[in-house]
C-alpha positions in Angstrom: 57.7 -18.5 9.0 60.6 -21.0 8.8 62.1 -19.5 11.9 58.7 -19.7 13.7 58.5 -23.4 12.8 61.9 -24.2 14.3 61.0 -22.2 17.4 58.0 -24.5 17.9 58.8 -26.6 21.0 57.4 -29.9 19.7 59.0 -29.6 16.3 62.5 -28.6 17.6 62.3 -31.3 20.3 61.5 -33.9 17.6 64.5 -32.7 15.5 66.8 -32.9 18.5 65.5 -36.4 19.3 66.0 -37.4 15.6 69.6 -36.1 15.5 70.5 -37.9 18.8 68.9 -41.1 17.6 70.8 -41.1 14.3 74.0 -40.4 16.2 73.4 -43.2 18.7 72.6 -45.6 15.8 76.0 -44.9 14.2 78.0 -45.1 17.5 76.3 -47.9 19.4 76.0 -51.6 18.3 73.3 -51.7 15.7 70.5 -54.4 16.2 70.3 -57.1 13.6 67.6 -55.2 11.6 68.7 -54.7 8.0 67.1 -51.2 7.6 69.0 -50.0 10.7 72.2 -51.7 9.4 71.9 -49.9 6.1 71.3 -46.5 7.8 74.4 -47.0 10.1 76.5 -47.9 7.1 76.2 -44.3 6.0 77.6 -42.8 9.2 80.0 -40.5 7.4 77.2 -39.1 5.2 75.1 -38.6 8.4 77.9 -36.7 10.0 78.2 -34.4 6.9 74.4 -34.0 7.0 74.5 -33.0 10.6 77.3 -30.5 10.0 75.3 -28.9 7.2 72.2 -28.8 9.4 74.2 -27.1 12.2 75.3 -24.4 9.8 71.7 -24.0 8.7 70.6 -23.7 12.3 73.3 -21.1 12.8 71.9 -18.9 10.0 68.5 -19.1 11.7 69.9 -18.4 15.1 68.5 -21.7 16.6 71.0 -22.2 19.3 69.5 -25.4 20.8 69.4 -27.1 17.4 72.9 -25.7 16.5 74.6 -27.1 19.6 72.8 -30.4 19.3 73.9 -30.8 15.7 77.5 -29.8 16.3 77.6 -32.0 19.5 76.5 -35.0 17.4 79.2 -34.2 14.8 81.8 -34.0 17.6 80.6 -37.4 19.0 80.8 -39.0 15.6 84.3 -37.6 15.0 85.5 -39.1 18.3 83.8 -42.4 17.4 85.6 -42.5 14.0 88.9 -41.7 15.6 88.5 -44.4 18.2 87.4 -47.3 16.0 89.5 -46.5 12.9 93.3 -46.6 12.5 93.4 -42.9 11.9 96.7 -41.3 12.9 97.8 -37.8 12.0 101.5 -38.8 12.4 102.4 -41.0 9.4 105.0 -43.8 9.8 108.4 -42.9 8.4 109.9 -45.2 5.8 113.2 -46.7 7.1 115.6 -49.4 5.8 113.3 -52.2 7.0 111.8 -54.5 4.3 108.6 -53.4 2.7 105.8 -55.1 0.9 103.3 -53.6 -1.6 100.0 -55.4 -2.1 97.2 -54.5 -4.5 93.6 -55.9 -4.2 91.1 -56.0 -7.0 88.5 -58.2 -8.7 87.8 -59.3 -12.2 84.5 -57.4 -12.2 86.5 -54.2 -11.6 89.0 -55.1 -14.4 86.3 -56.1 -16.9 85.3 -52.8 -18.5 88.8 -52.0 -19.9 90.6 -55.2 -19.1 93.7 -54.6 -21.2 94.5 -51.2 -19.7 93.4 -52.3 -16.3 95.7 -55.3 -16.2 98.5 -53.1 -17.5 97.8 -50.7 -14.7 98.2 -53.5 -12.2 101.6 -54.3 -13.6 102.6 -50.6 -13.6 101.5 -50.2 -9.9 104.7 -52.1 -9.0 102.8 -54.1 -6.4 104.7 -57.1 -5.1 101.5 -59.1 -4.6 98.2 -58.9 -6.4 95.1 -60.3 -4.7 92.4 -60.8 -7.4 88.8 -61.9 -6.5 86.1 -63.5 -8.7 88.5 -65.7 -10.6 86.7 -67.8 -13.2 88.3 -70.2 -15.7 88.3 -67.6 -18.5 89.9 -65.0 -16.3 92.5 -67.6 -15.0 93.7 -68.2 -18.5 93.8 -64.5 -19.4 95.5 -63.3 -16.2 98.1 -66.1 -16.0 99.2 -65.3 -19.5 99.3 -61.5 -19.0 100.9 -61.6 -15.5 103.3 -64.5 -15.8 106.4 -62.4 -16.7 106.0 -59.9 -13.8 104.4 -62.3 -11.3 105.9 -65.7 -11.8 104.5 -67.2 -8.6 100.8 -67.9 -8.4 98.1 -69.4 -6.1 94.8 -70.0 -7.8 91.4 -70.9 -6.4 89.4 -70.9 -9.6 85.6 -71.2 -9.3 82.7 -70.8 -11.7 80.9 -68.3 -9.4 82.1 -65.1 -7.7 84.1 -67.0 -5.0 87.2 -67.7 -7.0 90.4 -65.9 -6.0 94.1 -65.6 -6.9 97.4 -64.5 -5.5 100.0 -63.3 -8.1 103.4 -62.7 -6.4 106.9 -61.6 -7.3 108.1 -63.7 -4.4 107.8 -67.5 -4.0 104.5 -68.9 -2.7 105.6 -71.6 -0.3 102.2 -72.8 0.9 98.7 -72.7 -0.4 95.6 -73.5 1.7 91.8 -73.1 1.1 89.7 -72.3 4.1 86.1 -73.4 3.9 84.2 -70.7 5.8 80.4 -71.5 5.7 81.0 -73.4 2.4 82.7 -70.4 0.9 86.4 -71.1 -0.1 88.9 -68.5 1.0 92.5 -68.5 -0.3 95.3 -68.5 2.3 98.9 -68.4 1.2 102.4 -68.0 2.8 104.8 -65.9 0.9 108.6 -66.2 1.2 110.1 -62.7 1.2 113.7 -61.5 1.1 115.9 -61.6 4.2 114.3 -64.8 5.3 111.0 -63.2 6.1 107.6 -64.8 5.6 104.1 -63.4 5.6 100.6 -64.9 5.5 98.1 -63.5 3.0 94.4 -64.1 3.2 92.2 -63.3 0.1 88.6 -62.9 1.4 85.3 -62.7 -0.4 81.7 -63.4 0.5 78.1 -62.7 -0.4 76.8 -59.2 0.4 74.6 -59.1 3.6 71.3 -58.3 1.9 69.3 -60.2 4.5 69.6 -61.1 8.1 70.6 -64.7 7.3 73.4 -63.6 5.0 74.6 -61.1 7.6 74.7 -63.9 10.2 76.7 -66.1 7.7 79.1 -63.2 7.1 79.5 -62.7 10.9 80.4 -66.4 11.4 82.8 -66.3 8.4 84.6 -63.4 9.9 84.8 -65.1 13.3 86.2 -68.3 11.8 88.7 -66.2 9.8 89.8 -64.4 12.9 90.2 -67.7 14.7 92.6 -68.9 12.0 94.6 -65.7 12.1 94.9 -65.9 15.9 96.4 -69.4 15.6 99.3 -68.1 13.5 102.3 -66.2 14.9 103.3 -65.1 11.4 102.9 -61.5 10.2 99.7 -61.5 8.2 97.6 -59.4 5.8 93.9 -60.0 5.2 92.6 -58.4 2.0 89.4 -58.6 -0.1 85.8 -57.6 -0.4 84.3 -57.8 3.1 81.0 -56.3 1.9 80.9 -54.1 5.0 82.2 -50.5 5.6 85.1 -49.9 7.8 82.9 -48.8 10.8 80.5 -51.8 10.7 80.2 -53.6 14.0 81.2 -56.9 12.4 84.4 -55.4 11.0 85.2 -53.9 14.4 84.7 -57.2 16.1 86.8 -59.0 13.5 89.6 -56.5 13.8 89.5 -56.7 17.6 89.6 -60.5 17.8 92.2 -60.9 15.1 94.3 -57.9 16.3 94.5 -56.4 12.8 94.8 -52.8 11.9 93.0 -50.9 9.1 95.0 -49.6 6.2 92.4 -46.9 5.4 93.5 -43.7 7.2 90.7 -41.5 5.7 86.9 -41.7 5.5 85.0 -41.8 2.2 82.1 -39.3 1.9 80.8 -41.2 -1.1 77.3 -42.6 -1.0 78.8 -45.9 -2.1 81.0 -46.6 0.9 84.1 -48.8 0.1 83.8 -52.4 1.3 87.2 -53.7 0.0 89.8 -53.5 2.7 93.4 -54.5 3.5 93.9 -55.3 7.2 97.4 -56.0 8.6 99.0 -57.3 11.8 101.1 -55.2 14.2 104.2 -56.7 12.6 103.7 -54.1 9.9 103.4 -50.3 9.6 101.2 -49.0 6.7 103.3 -46.4 4.9 100.7 -45.6 2.3 97.2 -46.6 1.2 95.2 -45.4 -1.8 92.7 -46.3 -4.5 94.1 -47.9 -7.6 93.1 -46.5 -11.0 93.6 -47.5 -14.6 94.7 -45.3 -17.4 91.0 -44.2 -18.0 90.9 -43.1 -14.3 88.4 -45.8 -13.4 88.8 -47.2 -9.9 90.0 -50.8 -10.1 91.0 -51.6 -6.6 93.1 -50.5 -3.6 96.9 -50.6 -2.9 99.0 -50.4 0.2 102.6 -50.4 1.2 103.6 -52.2 4.4 106.9 -52.0 6.3 108.1 -54.6 8.8 108.5 -52.9 12.2 109.9 -55.9 14.1 112.5 -56.9 11.7 115.5 -55.7 13.6 114.1 -57.0 16.9 113.4 -60.4 15.4 116.8 -60.8 13.7 118.6 -59.6 16.9 117.0 -62.5 18.8 
């Protein structure tokens, strides 16, 4: 009976149209309709669903449905390869200077804060970017991290928009960008060998409604404008409240000319929204989730190597 149902012309045509529509929604620019945005945010899960559906159609010998499902999977894979910074050939670590940066938030550290803060120190990161810094957390973190991270840039707030940079290297400049009334921390770090890099610590409200989505889009545009004005190697890290394939993230990366550290795709229903983007002056040697001793995910960490160091010093 199930096979007869799939052989029904109207039913199978509807399934094909549904698969094509879902694929188009994930690949093409999504209209500013929140339900469609939420669906397209699960593009990876949709691809896995289509792959499973294709195998199911194979068992039922439904060739039209099988080829449609696998064709949609192929189209999504090509889309992911095009928009993401996915490269099968990993950069080779050389003698060029490197920088390790970890990104987290106090809400991620709160459950087991003692072991989580210790895990941050043990990560050997050169720079820590910590979001949601409140006065209580400022006192706690400055006390715990002072020995390993003597240089700090603090933007303490009573809401979720506080942020901090803890660095093993001198912080030579601290700015606060007001993007749609949300303060974003911007620092310049002095690195060994006379190098400098610009670090942005970004956070915003989640785009639950169309107005908040438009605000986030404007914030990303203003942030990219600031990045474009700088000739310095830069890293933008934080909680962008969007998955790596979101239209707004792709537009931000294109306008600011930043690359995505994430080389893989997450099949989780809760797609990661914290990112580390970096300029072409760097090569990302490694990127992974950061866990505490209780194996709770507390953030992300990446290692970045200067790729223009020899060229710059030669000039």
